[in-house]
N, C-alpha and C positions, 0 to 999 in steps of 0.2 A: 026180545032183543035178551040176550045172552048176557050177564053183566059181568066183564070181567075183574078177576081178580087185583084187590090193590096194590097187588107192590108189582104184577105184570103189568097194571096199567104206566105205575109211574117210570120202570124199568123202558118202557116201551118209547113212553114218548120224551125222553133222554135221551134216548138213540137217535129216534129221530129227528131232535130240535137241537143236538147239542152242539152245533156250528152257530148259531145265533146268539149262544148264551156265550162269556166273555171267560177267563181261565181260574178269574175268581166263582164264579156264579157256578160254572161247572164243579169247582172243588166241592164249594156249600154244595150242593144239591145232587155229590157221590157219597158227601158226608153224610147229608140224610138219609141218602138211600142204605149206607151202610147200619145207619144205629134203627134203620125201620119206621122213619119217620116219612114216610109216603107221602101225607101230604104236603109236608113242606118241601118237597120234592117236585109234585106235580104242581102246588103256585111259584115254583120259581121257573119252571118252562114256562106256563103261561105268561107270570109276567116280562120272561126275554122273550118271549115271541109277539108279544102286547107293543114291547116298549121298541123291537123291529121295527114294526107294522106289518109284520110278515100276517098269513093268513093258516092256523091249524087244516089239516085235511079233512073234508065231509067225516070219515070213517074216524077221524080221532075226535072230531069234537062232539059224536052219536056217542063215542065209548067212555068221554067224560061227562058229559049229561046224563049218561046211565049210571056213572060213578057218583055225582051227585045225588038222582032222586035214590038211589039205593043205599049210601052211605048217611043221608040228610047234611051234609055240609052245610058251614055255613054260608051266607049269603055273598060272600066274597067270591068264593069260588063261579056262584052266577056269573055275577059280574067280570070276573078274568074271562072264564067260557067266552062271553062277550063280545067283549075286546081281541082276543085271540083268533076268535073265529071268522074276525071280516067283514 
């Protein structure tokens, strides 16, 4: 599987799941995107999905797992992905 660029992944997730975030969460996530803190944006989206009890699409979950594997992120992202993948 080809790994999506971190910035593209973050933007795609925000666009796909923005309706699950409060106005404050959306503001914070767009600030994260604006300053290039893509892991923070991804974390915020995953947290919002899990909090809302929704699930990621299979493709989004696979893209995030590939990102986790490629960027060797901390264990928090794996746990968030598990919660958001349903």
